PDBQT receptor file of N, H, CA, C and O in Angstrom, charges set to zero:
ATOM      1  N   UNK A   1     -62.284  58.223  -7.517  1.00  0.00    +0.000 N 
ATOM      2  CA  UNK A   1     -61.968  58.154  -5.920  1.00  0.00    +0.000 C 
ATOM      3  C   UNK A   1     -62.282  58.237  -5.114  1.00  0.00    +0.000 C 
ATOM      4  O   UNK A   1     -61.134  58.572  -4.820  1.00  0.00    +0.000 OA
ATOM      5  N   UNK A   2     -62.831  58.296  -4.147  1.00  0.00    +0.000 N 
ATOM      6  H   UNK A   2     -63.764  58.024  -4.385  1.00  0.00    +0.000 HD
ATOM      7  CA  UNK A   2     -63.736  58.535  -2.858  1.00  0.00    +0.000 C 
ATOM      8  C   UNK A   2     -63.421  58.986  -2.028  1.00  0.00    +0.000 C 
ATOM      9  O   UNK A   2     -62.695  58.265  -1.343  1.00  0.00    +0.000 OA
ATOM     10  N   UNK A   3     -63.528  59.571  -1.798  1.00  0.00    +0.000 N 
ATOM     11  H   UNK A   3     -64.117  60.157  -2.354  1.00  0.00    +0.000 HD
ATOM     12  CA  UNK A   3     -63.046  61.005  -0.485  1.00  0.00    +0.000 C 
ATOM     13  C   UNK A   3     -63.339  60.799   1.036  1.00  0.00    +0.000 C 
ATOM     14  O   UNK A   3     -64.488  60.928   1.461  1.00  0.00    +0.000 OA
ATOM     15  N   UNK A   4     -62.439  60.524   1.738  1.00  0.00    +0.000 N 
ATOM     16  H   UNK A   4     -61.507  60.419   1.393  1.00  0.00    +0.000 HD
ATOM     17  CA  UNK A   4     -62.660  59.061   2.623  1.00  0.00    +0.000 C 
ATOM     18  C   UNK A   4     -62.870  60.766   4.364  1.00  0.00    +0.000 C 
ATOM     19  O   UNK A   4     -62.396  61.842   4.730  1.00  0.00    +0.000 OA
ATOM     20  N   UNK A   5     -63.653  59.980   4.625  1.00  0.00    +0.000 N 
ATOM     21  H   UNK A   5     -64.038  59.107   4.328  1.00  0.00    +0.000 HD
ATOM     22  CA  UNK A   5     -64.081  60.641   5.518  1.00  0.00    +0.000 C 
ATOM     23  C   UNK A   5     -63.170  61.263   6.908  1.00  0.00    +0.000 C 
ATOM     24  O   UNK A   5     -62.137  60.816   7.404  1.00  0.00    +0.000 OA
ATOM     25  N   UNK A   6     -64.056  62.550   7.329  1.00  0.00    +0.000 N 
ATOM     26  H   UNK A   6     -64.896  62.913   6.925  1.00  0.00    +0.000 HD
ATOM     27  CA  UNK A   6     -62.986  64.228   8.293  1.00  0.00    +0.000 C 
ATOM     28  C   UNK A   6     -62.911  62.759   9.716  1.00  0.00    +0.000 C 
ATOM     29  O   UNK A   6     -61.898  62.522  10.373  1.00  0.00    +0.000 OA
ATOM     30  N   UNK A   7     -64.481  61.877   9.882  1.00  0.00    +0.000 N 
ATOM     31  H   UNK A   7     -65.304  62.070   9.347  1.00  0.00    +0.000 HD
ATOM     32  CA  UNK A   7     -64.016  61.122  11.218  1.00  0.00    +0.000 C 
ATOM     33  C   UNK A   7     -62.655  60.059  11.306  1.00  0.00    +0.000 C 
ATOM     34  O   UNK A   7     -62.083  59.760  12.354  1.00  0.00    +0.000 OA
ATOM     35  N   UNK A   8     -62.255  59.521   9.789  1.00  0.00    +0.000 N 
ATOM     36  H   UNK A   8     -62.719  59.764   8.938  1.00  0.00    +0.000 HD
ATOM     37  CA  UNK A   8     -61.713  58.513   9.528  1.00  0.00    +0.000 C 
ATOM     38  C   UNK A   8     -59.873  59.420  10.061  1.00  0.00    +0.000 C 
ATOM     39  O   UNK A   8     -58.730  58.965  10.108  1.00  0.00    +0.000 OA
ATOM     40  N   UNK A   9     -60.487  60.890  10.377  1.00  0.00    +0.000 N 
ATOM     41  H   UNK A   9     -61.415  61.259  10.339  1.00  0.00    +0.000 HD
ATOM     42  CA  UNK A   9     -58.644  61.409  10.478  1.00  0.00    +0.000 C 
ATOM     43  C   UNK A   9     -58.779  61.876  12.407  1.00  0.00    +0.000 C 
ATOM     44  O   UNK A   9     -57.878  61.916  13.245  1.00  0.00    +0.000 OA
ATOM     45  N   UNK A  10     -60.313  62.170  12.563  1.00  0.00    +0.000 N 
ATOM     46  H   UNK A  10     -61.045  62.137  11.882  1.00  0.00    +0.000 HD
ATOM     47  CA  UNK A  10     -59.947  62.274  13.948  1.00  0.00    +0.000 C 
ATOM     48  C   UNK A  10     -59.377  60.430  14.496  1.00  0.00    +0.000 C 
ATOM     49  O   UNK A  10     -58.416  60.097  15.189  1.00  0.00    +0.000 OA
ATOM     50  N   UNK A  11     -60.290  59.711  13.925  1.00  0.00    +0.000 N 
ATOM     51  H   UNK A  11     -61.071  59.982  13.362  1.00  0.00    +0.000 HD
ATOM     52  CA  UNK A  11     -59.842  58.378  14.517  1.00  0.00    +0.000 C 
ATOM     53  C   UNK A  11     -58.199  58.043  14.583  1.00  0.00    +0.000 C 
ATOM     54  O   UNK A  11     -57.794  57.242  15.425  1.00  0.00    +0.000 OA
ATOM     55  N   UNK A  12     -57.249  58.717  13.624  1.00  0.00    +0.000 N 
ATOM     56  H   UNK A  12     -57.578  59.367  12.940  1.00  0.00    +0.000 HD
ATOM     57  CA  UNK A  12     -56.456  58.428  13.165  1.00  0.00    +0.000 C 
ATOM     58  C   UNK A  12     -55.424  59.260  14.153  1.00  0.00    +0.000 C 
ATOM     59  O   UNK A  12     -54.244  58.926  14.043  1.00  0.00    +0.000 OA
ATOM     60  N   UNK A  13     -55.545  59.676  14.533  1.00  0.00    +0.000 N 
ATOM     61  H   UNK A  13     -56.504  59.947  14.622  1.00  0.00    +0.000 HD
ATOM     62  CA  UNK A  13     -55.501  60.910  15.167  1.00  0.00    +0.000 C 
ATOM     63  C   UNK A  13     -55.187  60.738  16.274  1.00  0.00    +0.000 C 
ATOM     64  O   UNK A  13     -54.007  60.791  16.622  1.00  0.00    +0.000 OA
ATOM     65  N   UNK A  14     -56.353  60.445  17.243  1.00  0.00    +0.000 N 
ATOM     66  H   UNK A  14     -57.311  60.402  16.960  1.00  0.00    +0.000 HD
ATOM     67  CA  UNK A  14     -56.495  60.229  18.185  1.00  0.00    +0.000 C 
ATOM     68  C   UNK A  14     -55.670  58.300  18.630  1.00  0.00    +0.000 C 
ATOM     69  O   UNK A  14     -55.614  58.039  19.831  1.00  0.00    +0.000 OA
ATOM     70  N   UNK A  15     -55.214  57.359  17.767  1.00  0.00    +0.000 N 
ATOM     71  H   UNK A  15     -55.260  57.572  16.791  1.00  0.00    +0.000 HD
ATOM     72  CA  UNK A  15     -55.077  56.209  18.159  1.00  0.00    +0.000 C 
ATOM     73  C   UNK A  15     -53.684  56.944  17.877  1.00  0.00    +0.000 C 
ATOM     74  O   UNK A  15     -52.907  56.398  18.660  1.00  0.00    +0.000 OA
ATOM     75  N   UNK A  16     -52.782  58.180  16.947  1.00  0.00    +0.000 N 
ATOM     76  H   UNK A  16     -53.413  58.624  16.311  1.00  0.00    +0.000 HD
ATOM     77  CA  UNK A  16     -50.777  58.421  17.276  1.00  0.00    +0.000 C 
ATOM     78  C   UNK A  16     -50.963  59.134  18.423  1.00  0.00    +0.000 C 
ATOM     79  O   UNK A  16     -49.866  59.011  18.968  1.00  0.00    +0.000 OA
ATOM     80  N   UNK A  17     -51.581  59.741  19.079  1.00  0.00    +0.000 N 
ATOM     81  H   UNK A  17     -52.472  59.841  18.636  1.00  0.00    +0.000 HD
ATOM     82  CA  UNK A  17     -52.228  60.726  20.082  1.00  0.00    +0.000 C 
ATOM     83  C   UNK A  17     -51.515  59.030  21.313  1.00  0.00    +0.000 C 
ATOM     84  O   UNK A  17     -50.400  58.995  21.834  1.00  0.00    +0.000 OA
ATOM     85  N   UNK A  18     -52.486  58.030  21.410  1.00  0.00    +0.000 N 
ATOM     86  H   UNK A  18     -53.392  58.058  20.986  1.00  0.00    +0.000 HD
ATOM     87  CA  UNK A  18     -52.577  56.774  22.439  1.00  0.00    +0.000 C 
ATOM     88  C   UNK A  18     -50.988  56.579  22.296  1.00  0.00    +0.000 C 
ATOM     89  O   UNK A  18     -50.164  57.029  23.093  1.00  0.00    +0.000 OA
ATOM     90  N   UNK A  19     -50.752  55.967  21.354  1.00  0.00    +0.000 N 
ATOM     91  H   UNK A  19     -51.421  55.601  20.706  1.00  0.00    +0.000 HD
ATOM     92  CA  UNK A  19     -49.867  55.479  21.270  1.00  0.00    +0.000 C 
ATOM     93  C   UNK A  19     -48.013  56.317  21.588  1.00  0.00    +0.000 C 
ATOM     94  O   UNK A  19     -46.838  55.989  21.755  1.00  0.00    +0.000 OA
ATOM     95  N   UNK A  20     -48.967  57.625  21.494  1.00  0.00    +0.000 N 
ATOM     96  H   UNK A  20     -49.921  57.892  21.358  1.00  0.00    +0.000 HD
ATOM     97  CA  UNK A  20     -47.505  58.772  21.989  1.00  0.00    +0.000 C 
ATOM     98  C   UNK A  20     -47.644  58.722  23.556  1.00  0.00    +0.000 C 
ATOM     99  O   UNK A  20     -47.032  57.855  24.178  1.00  0.00    +0.000 OA
ATOM    100  N   UNK A  21     -48.162  59.319  23.978  1.00  0.00    +0.000 N 
ATOM    101  H   UNK A  21     -48.660  60.024  23.473  1.00  0.00    +0.000 HD
ATOM    102  CA  UNK A  21     -48.381  58.842  25.232  1.00  0.00    +0.000 C 
ATOM    103  C   UNK A  21     -48.379  57.817  26.463  1.00  0.00    +0.000 C 
ATOM    104  O   UNK A  21     -48.207  57.884  27.681  1.00  0.00    +0.000 OA
ATOM    105  N   UNK A  22     -48.748  56.527  25.208  1.00  0.00    +0.000 N 
ATOM    106  H   UNK A  22     -48.887  56.473  24.219  1.00  0.00    +0.000 HD
ATOM    107  CA  UNK A  22     -48.209  55.054  25.978  1.00  0.00    +0.000 C 
ATOM    108  C   UNK A  22     -46.102  54.830  25.883  1.00  0.00    +0.000 C 
ATOM    109  O   UNK A  22     -45.273  54.480  26.724  1.00  0.00    +0.000 OA
ATOM    110  N   UNK A  23     -45.996  55.277  24.337  1.00  0.00    +0.000 N 
ATOM    111  H   UNK A  23     -46.669  55.560  23.654  1.00  0.00    +0.000 HD
ATOM    112  CA  UNK A  23     -44.943  55.517  24.279  1.00  0.00    +0.000 C 
ATOM    113  C   UNK A  23     -43.718  56.224  25.534  1.00  0.00    +0.000 C 
ATOM    114  O   UNK A  23     -43.034  55.652  26.382  1.00  0.00    +0.000 OA
ATOM    115  N   UNK A  24     -43.885  58.085  25.065  1.00  0.00    +0.000 N 
ATOM    116  H   UNK A  24     -44.440  58.550  24.376  1.00  0.00    +0.000 HD
ATOM    117  CA  UNK A  24     -43.097  58.407  26.522  1.00  0.00    +0.000 C 
ATOM    118  C   UNK A  24     -43.978  57.315  28.015  1.00  0.00    +0.000 C 
ATOM    119  O   UNK A  24     -43.138  56.599  28.560  1.00  0.00    +0.000 OA
ATOM    120  N   UNK A  25     -45.145  57.193  28.508  1.00  0.00    +0.000 N 
ATOM    121  H   UNK A  25     -45.827  57.774  28.065  1.00  0.00    +0.000 HD
ATOM    122  CA  UNK A  25     -45.249  56.141  29.300  1.00  0.00    +0.000 C 
ATOM    123  C   UNK A  25     -43.921  55.540  30.060  1.00  0.00    +0.000 C 
ATOM    124  O   UNK A  25     -43.070  55.837  30.898  1.00  0.00    +0.000 OA
ATOM    125  N   UNK A  26     -44.348  54.464  29.160  1.00  0.00    +0.000 N 
ATOM    126  H   UNK A  26     -45.039  54.223  28.479  1.00  0.00    +0.000 HD
ATOM    127  CA  UNK A  26     -42.623  54.038  28.672  1.00  0.00    +0.000 C 
ATOM    128  C   UNK A  26     -41.655  53.629  29.571  1.00  0.00    +0.000 C 
ATOM    129  O   UNK A  26     -41.494  52.955  30.589  1.00  0.00    +0.000 OA
ATOM    130  N   UNK A  27     -40.775  54.686  28.342  1.00  0.00    +0.000 N 
ATOM    131  H   UNK A  27     -40.906  55.233  27.516  1.00  0.00    +0.000 HD
ATOM    132  CA  UNK A  27     -39.831  55.542  28.575  1.00  0.00    +0.000 C 
ATOM    133  C   UNK A  27     -39.253  55.864  30.041  1.00  0.00    +0.000 C 
ATOM    134  O   UNK A  27     -38.326  55.469  30.747  1.00  0.00    +0.000 OA
ATOM    135  N   UNK A  28     -40.384  56.868  30.121  1.00  0.00    +0.000 N 
ATOM    136  H   UNK A  28     -41.137  57.189  29.547  1.00  0.00    +0.000 HD
ATOM    137  CA  UNK A  28     -40.164  57.306  32.114  1.00  0.00    +0.000 C 
ATOM    138  C   UNK A  28     -39.965  56.242  33.174  1.00  0.00    +0.000 C 
ATOM    139  O   UNK A  28     -39.047  56.123  33.986  1.00  0.00    +0.000 OA
ATOM    140  N   UNK A  29     -41.363  55.273  32.916  1.00  0.00    +0.000 N 
ATOM    141  H   UNK A  29     -42.108  55.369  32.257  1.00  0.00    +0.000 HD
ATOM    142  CA  UNK A  29     -40.742  54.055  33.247  1.00  0.00    +0.000 C 
ATOM    143  C   UNK A  29     -39.472  53.067  33.910  1.00  0.00    +0.000 C 
ATOM    144  O   UNK A  29     -38.992  52.768  35.004  1.00  0.00    +0.000 OA
ATOM    145  N   UNK A  30     -39.288  52.785  32.419  1.00  0.00    +0.000 N 
ATOM    146  H   UNK A  30     -39.678  53.028  31.530  1.00  0.00    +0.000 HD
ATOM    147  CA  UNK A  30     -37.227  52.790  31.910  1.00  0.00    +0.000 C 
ATOM    148  C   UNK A  30     -36.249  53.691  32.516  1.00  0.00    +0.000 C 
ATOM    149  O   UNK A  30     -35.188  53.192  32.893  1.00  0.00    +0.000 OA
ATOM    150  N   UNK A  31     -36.399  54.650  32.630  1.00  0.00    +0.000 N 
ATOM    151  H   UNK A  31     -37.260  55.055  32.324  1.00  0.00    +0.000 HD
ATOM    152  CA  UNK A  31     -35.129  55.516  32.962  1.00  0.00    +0.000 C 
ATOM    153  C   UNK A  31     -36.235  55.880  34.498  1.00  0.00    +0.000 C 
ATOM    154  O   UNK A  31     -36.108  57.083  34.724  1.00  0.00    +0.000 OA
ATOM    155  N   UNK A  32     -36.993  55.375  35.308  1.00  0.00    +0.000 N 
ATOM    156  H   UNK A  32     -37.096  54.397  35.124  1.00  0.00    +0.000 HD
ATOM    157  CA  UNK A  32     -37.309  55.931  36.395  1.00  0.00    +0.000 C 
ATOM    158  C   UNK A  32     -35.906  54.845  37.194  1.00  0.00    +0.000 C 
ATOM    159  O   UNK A  32     -35.377  53.747  37.018  1.00  0.00    +0.000 OA
ATOM    160  N   UNK A  33     -35.780  56.468  38.462  1.00  0.00    +0.000 N 
ATOM    161  H   UNK A  33     -36.209  57.360  38.605  1.00  0.00    +0.000 HD
ATOM    162  CA  UNK A  33     -34.737  55.717  39.216  1.00  0.00    +0.000 C 
ATOM    163  C   UNK A  33     -34.447  54.458  40.101  1.00  0.00    +0.000 C 
ATOM    164  O   UNK A  33     -33.483  53.790  40.476  1.00  0.00    +0.000 OA
ATOM    165  N   UNK A  34     -35.579  54.492  40.208  1.00  0.00    +0.000 N 
ATOM    166  H   UNK A  34     -36.362  55.034  39.904  1.00  0.00    +0.000 HD
ATOM    167  CA  UNK A  34     -35.468  52.783  41.513  1.00  0.00    +0.000 C 
ATOM    168  C   UNK A  34     -35.571  51.203  40.177  1.00  0.00    +0.000 C 
ATOM    169  O   UNK A  34     -35.587  50.033  40.558  1.00  0.00    +0.000 OA
ATOM    170  N   UNK A  35     -35.610  51.520  39.073  1.00  0.00    +0.000 N 
ATOM    171  H   UNK A  35     -35.596  52.471  38.763  1.00  0.00    +0.000 HD
ATOM    172  CA  UNK A  35     -34.757  50.259  37.774  1.00  0.00    +0.000 C 
ATOM    173  C   UNK A  35     -33.909  50.573  38.113  1.00  0.00    +0.000 C 
ATOM    174  O   UNK A  35     -33.725  49.879  39.113  1.00  0.00    +0.000 OA
ATOM    175  N   UNK A  36     -33.240  51.112  38.025  1.00  0.00    +0.000 N 
ATOM    176  H   UNK A  36     -33.390  51.675  37.212  1.00  0.00    +0.000 HD
ATOM    177  CA  UNK A  36     -31.206  51.462  37.572  1.00  0.00    +0.000 C 
ATOM    178  C   UNK A  36     -30.942  50.062  38.211  1.00  0.00    +0.000 C 
ATOM    179  O   UNK A  36     -30.682  49.168  37.406  1.00  0.00    +0.000 OA
ATOM    180  N   UNK A  37     -30.973  49.690  39.733  1.00  0.00    +0.000 N 
ATOM    181  H   UNK A  37     -31.184  50.417  40.386  1.00  0.00    +0.000 HD
ATOM    182  CA  UNK A  37     -29.974  48.670  40.355  1.00  0.00    +0.000 C 
ATOM    183  C   UNK A  37     -30.580  46.962  39.315  1.00  0.00    +0.000 C 
ATOM    184  O   UNK A  37     -29.861  46.155  38.724  1.00  0.00    +0.000 OA
ATOM    185  N   UNK A  38     -32.473  46.966  39.503  1.00  0.00    +0.000 N 
ATOM    186  H   UNK A  38     -33.057  47.621  39.983  1.00  0.00    +0.000 HD
ATOM    187  CA  UNK A  38     -32.342  46.219  38.467  1.00  0.00    +0.000 C 
ATOM    188  C   UNK A  38     -32.101  45.918  36.934  1.00  0.00    +0.000 C 
ATOM    189  O   UNK A  38     -31.837  44.841  36.400  1.00  0.00    +0.000 OA
ATOM    190  N   UNK A  39     -32.247  47.034  36.438  1.00  0.00    +0.000 N 
ATOM    191  H   UNK A  39     -32.461  47.909  36.872  1.00  0.00    +0.000 HD
ATOM    192  CA  UNK A  39     -31.126  47.055  35.036  1.00  0.00    +0.000 C 
ATOM    193  C   UNK A  39     -29.922  46.742  35.230  1.00  0.00    +0.000 C 
ATOM    194  O   UNK A  39     -29.402  46.243  34.232  1.00  0.00    +0.000 OA
ATOM    195  N   UNK A  40     -29.279  46.831  36.096  1.00  0.00    +0.000 N 
ATOM    196  H   UNK A  40     -29.701  47.237  36.907  1.00  0.00    +0.000 HD
ATOM    197  CA  UNK A  40     -27.558  47.431  36.281  1.00  0.00    +0.000 C 
ATOM    198  C   UNK A  40     -27.474  45.096  36.077  1.00  0.00    +0.000 C 
ATOM    199  O   UNK A  40     -26.875  44.239  35.427  1.00  0.00    +0.000 OA
ATOM    200  N   UNK A  41     -28.538  45.214  37.163  1.00  0.00    +0.000 N 
ATOM    201  H   UNK A  41     -29.024  45.910  37.691  1.00  0.00    +0.000 HD
ATOM    202  CA  UNK A  41     -28.381  44.145  37.740  1.00  0.00    +0.000 C 
ATOM    203  C   UNK A  41     -27.850  42.720  36.398  1.00  0.00    +0.000 C 
ATOM    204  O   UNK A  41     -26.925  41.926  36.230  1.00  0.00    +0.000 OA
ATOM    205  N   UNK A  42     -29.261  43.162  35.666  1.00  0.00    +0.000 N 
ATOM    206  H   UNK A  42     -30.013  43.807  35.803  1.00  0.00    +0.000 HD
ATOM    207  CA  UNK A  42     -29.876  42.554  34.434  1.00  0.00    +0.000 C 
ATOM    208  C   UNK A  42     -28.472  42.617  33.249  1.00  0.00    +0.000 C 
ATOM    209  O   UNK A  42     -28.327  41.604  32.565  1.00  0.00    +0.000 OA
ATOM    210  N   UNK A  43     -27.799  43.408  33.101  1.00  0.00    +0.000 N 
ATOM    211  H   UNK A  43     -27.917  44.231  33.656  1.00  0.00    +0.000 HD
ATOM    212  CA  UNK A  43     -26.814  43.939  32.360  1.00  0.00    +0.000 C 
ATOM    213  C   UNK A  43     -25.504  43.423  32.554  1.00  0.00    +0.000 C 
ATOM    214  O   UNK A  43     -24.608  43.662  31.744  1.00  0.00    +0.000 OA
ATOM    215  N   UNK A  44     -25.309  42.640  33.706  1.00  0.00    +0.000 N 
ATOM    216  H   UNK A  44     -26.038  42.447  34.364  1.00  0.00    +0.000 HD
ATOM    217  CA  UNK A  44     -23.948  41.856  33.639  1.00  0.00    +0.000 C 
ATOM    218  C   UNK A  44     -24.281  40.295  34.482  1.00  0.00    +0.000 C 
ATOM    219  O   UNK A  44     -23.557  39.587  35.183  1.00  0.00    +0.000 OA
ATOM    220  N   UNK A  45     -25.839  40.151  34.001  1.00  0.00    +0.000 N 
ATOM    221  H   UNK A  45     -26.426  40.725  33.431  1.00  0.00    +0.000 HD
ATOM    222  CA  UNK A  45     -25.876  38.861  33.625  1.00  0.00    +0.000 C 
ATOM    223  C   UNK A  45     -25.886  37.809  32.010  1.00  0.00    +0.000 C 
ATOM    224  O   UNK A  45     -26.756  36.995  31.700  1.00  0.00    +0.000 OA
ATOM    225  N   UNK A  46     -25.156  38.022  31.542  1.00  0.00    +0.000 N 
ATOM    226  H   UNK A  46     -24.450  38.683  31.793  1.00  0.00    +0.000 HD
ATOM    227  CA  UNK A  46     -24.126  37.991  30.474  1.00  0.00    +0.000 C 
ATOM    228  C   UNK A  46     -22.757  37.670  31.041  1.00  0.00    +0.000 C 
ATOM    229  O   UNK A  46     -22.138  36.628  30.824  1.00  0.00    +0.000 OA
ATOM    230  N   UNK A  47     -22.617  38.023  31.304  1.00  0.00    +0.000 N 
ATOM    231  H   UNK A  47     -23.119  38.869  31.481  1.00  0.00    +0.000 HD
ATOM    232  CA  UNK A  47     -20.689  38.263  32.147  1.00  0.00    +0.000 C 
ATOM    233  C   UNK A  47     -20.381  37.358  33.285  1.00  0.00    +0.000 C 
ATOM    234  O   UNK A  47     -19.408  36.615  33.409  1.00  0.00    +0.000 OA
ATOM    235  N   UNK A  48     -21.241  37.522  33.984  1.00  0.00    +0.000 N 
ATOM    236  H   UNK A  48     -22.031  38.126  33.884  1.00  0.00    +0.000 HD
ATOM    237  CA  UNK A  48     -20.925  35.843  34.839  1.00  0.00    +0.000 C 
ATOM    238  C   UNK A  48     -21.031  35.082  34.485  1.00  0.00    +0.000 C 
ATOM    239  O   UNK A  48     -21.998  34.732  33.808  1.00  0.00    +0.000 OA
ATOM    240  N   UNK A  49     -19.415  33.995  34.970  1.00  0.00    +0.000 N 
ATOM    241  H   UNK A  49     -18.629  34.279  35.520  1.00  0.00    +0.000 HD
ATOM    242  CA  UNK A  49     -19.141  32.997  34.709  1.00  0.00    +0.000 C 
ATOM    243  C   UNK A  49     -19.761  32.152  35.191  1.00  0.00    +0.000 C 
ATOM    244  O   UNK A  49     -19.983  31.169  34.484  1.00  0.00    +0.000 OA
ATOM    245  N   UNK A  50     -20.397  32.184  36.844  1.00  0.00    +0.000 N 
ATOM    246  H   UNK A  50     -20.216  32.983  37.418  1.00  0.00    +0.000 HD
ATOM    247  CA  UNK A  50     -20.775  31.106  37.473  1.00  0.00    +0.000 C 
ATOM    248  C   UNK A  50     -21.567  29.977  36.606  1.00  0.00    +0.000 C 
ATOM    249  O   UNK A  50     -21.916  30.711  35.681  1.00  0.00    +0.000 OA
ATOM    250  N   UNK A  51     -21.985  28.957  36.336  1.00  0.00    +0.000 N 
ATOM    251  H   UNK A  51     -21.701  28.361  37.087  1.00  0.00    +0.000 HD
ATOM    252  CA  UNK A  51     -23.186  28.215  35.108  1.00  0.00    +0.000 C 
ATOM    253  C   UNK A  51     -24.065  28.216  37.091  1.00  0.00    +0.000 C 
ATOM    254  O   UNK A  51     -23.833  28.325  38.295  1.00  0.00    +0.000 OA
ATOM    255  N   UNK A  52     -25.361  27.952  35.800  1.00  0.00    +0.000 N 
ATOM    256  H   UNK A  52     -25.550  27.863  34.822  1.00  0.00    +0.000 HD
ATOM    257  CA  UNK A  52     -26.565  28.208  36.586  1.00  0.00    +0.000 C 
ATOM    258  C   UNK A  52     -26.593  25.643  36.162  1.00  0.00    +0.000 C 
ATOM    259  O   UNK A  52     -26.040  24.769  35.495  1.00  0.00    +0.000 OA
ATOM    260  N   UNK A  53     -27.834  25.896  37.359  1.00  0.00    +0.000 N 
ATOM    261  H   UNK A  53     -28.284  26.606  37.901  1.00  0.00    +0.000 HD
ATOM    262  CA  UNK A  53     -27.870  24.567  38.001  1.00  0.00    +0.000 C 
ATOM    263  C   UNK A  53     -28.515  23.589  36.356  1.00  0.00    +0.000 C 
ATOM    264  O   UNK A  53     -28.397  22.400  36.060  1.00  0.00    +0.000 OA
ATOM    265  N   UNK A  54     -29.204  24.796  35.581  1.00  0.00    +0.000 N 
ATOM    266  H   UNK A  54     -29.300  25.762  35.822  1.00  0.00    +0.000 HD
ATOM    267  CA  UNK A  54     -29.301  23.461  33.859  1.00  0.00    +0.000 C 
ATOM    268  C   UNK A  54     -28.541  23.925  33.253  1.00  0.00    +0.000 C 
ATOM    269  O   UNK A  54     -28.904  24.495  32.224  1.00  0.00    +0.000 OA
ATOM    270  N   UNK A  55     -27.070  23.892  33.631  1.00  0.00    +0.000 N 
ATOM    271  H   UNK A  55     -26.775  23.429  34.467  1.00  0.00    +0.000 HD
ATOM    272  CA  UNK A  55     -26.063  23.909  33.083  1.00  0.00    +0.000 C 
ATOM    273  C   UNK A  55     -25.752  22.364  33.344  1.00  0.00    +0.000 C 
ATOM    274  O   UNK A  55     -26.003  21.324  32.736  1.00  0.00    +0.000 OA
ATOM    275  N   UNK A  56     -24.981  22.749  34.725  1.00  0.00    +0.000 N 
ATOM    276  H   UNK A  56     -24.778  23.594  35.219  1.00  0.00    +0.000 HD
ATOM    277  CA  UNK A  56     -24.450  21.803  35.458  1.00  0.00    +0.000 C 
ATOM    278  C   UNK A  56     -25.168  20.597  35.668  1.00  0.00    +0.000 C 
ATOM    279  O   UNK A  56     -24.646  19.779  36.425  1.00  0.00    +0.000 OA
ATOM    280  N   UNK A  57     -26.365  20.297  35.100  1.00  0.00    +0.000 N 
ATOM    281  H   UNK A  57     -26.790  20.962  34.485  1.00  0.00    +0.000 HD
ATOM    282  CA  UNK A  57     -27.133  19.011  35.357  1.00  0.00    +0.000 C 
ATOM    283  C   UNK A  57     -26.963  18.338  33.881  1.00  0.00    +0.000 C 
ATOM    284  O   UNK A  57     -27.108  17.141  33.633  1.00  0.00    +0.000 OA
ATOM    285  N   UNK A  58     -26.459  19.876  32.501  1.00  0.00    +0.000 N 
ATOM    286  H   UNK A  58     -26.341  20.849  32.702  1.00  0.00    +0.000 HD
ATOM    287  CA  UNK A  58     -26.436  18.945  31.654  1.00  0.00    +0.000 C 
ATOM    288  C   UNK A  58     -25.505  18.339  31.554  1.00  0.00    +0.000 C 
ATOM    289  O   UNK A  58     -25.739  17.261  31.007  1.00  0.00    +0.000 OA
ATOM    290  N   UNK A  59     -24.163  18.528  31.906  1.00  0.00    +0.000 N 
ATOM    291  H   UNK A  59     -23.973  19.403  32.351  1.00  0.00    +0.000 HD
ATOM    292  CA  UNK A  59     -22.588  18.877  31.612  1.00  0.00    +0.000 C 
ATOM    293  C   UNK A  59     -22.695  17.347  32.305  1.00  0.00    +0.000 C 
ATOM    294  O   UNK A  59     -21.799  16.507  32.233  1.00  0.00    +0.000 OA
ATOM    295  N   UNK A  60     -23.995  17.163  32.998  1.00  0.00    +0.000 N 
ATOM    296  H   UNK A  60     -24.723  17.845  33.056  1.00  0.00    +0.000 HD
ATOM    297  CA  UNK A  60     -23.666  15.741  33.890  1.00  0.00    +0.000 C 
ATOM    298  C   UNK A  60     -23.638  14.499  32.905  1.00  0.00    +0.000 C 
ATOM    299  O   UNK A  60     -24.290  14.541  31.862  1.00  0.00    +0.000 OA
ATOM    300  N   UNK A  61     -23.067  13.670  33.161  1.00  0.00    +0.000 N 
ATOM    301  H   UNK A  61     -22.538  13.636  34.009  1.00  0.00    +0.000 HD
ATOM    302  CA  UNK A  61     -23.835  11.911  32.264  1.00  0.00    +0.000 C 
ATOM    303  C   UNK A  61     -24.766  10.845  32.164  1.00  0.00    +0.000 C 
ATOM    304  O   UNK A  61     -24.648  10.004  31.273  1.00  0.00    +0.000 OA
TER     305      UNK A  61
């Protein structure tokens, strides 16, 4: 079995740290107050009864 170079441990640690910072950044962005209105509107989309233009064109003969 060959020993693993200590450099790989530092590289893996740096990659994990970068991924963690990216995840926390996306999490903070998603929970920012200015996005609440947009996310609430998108959450209600599946429950709207009005057909879109594409759906009305498909129903026509």
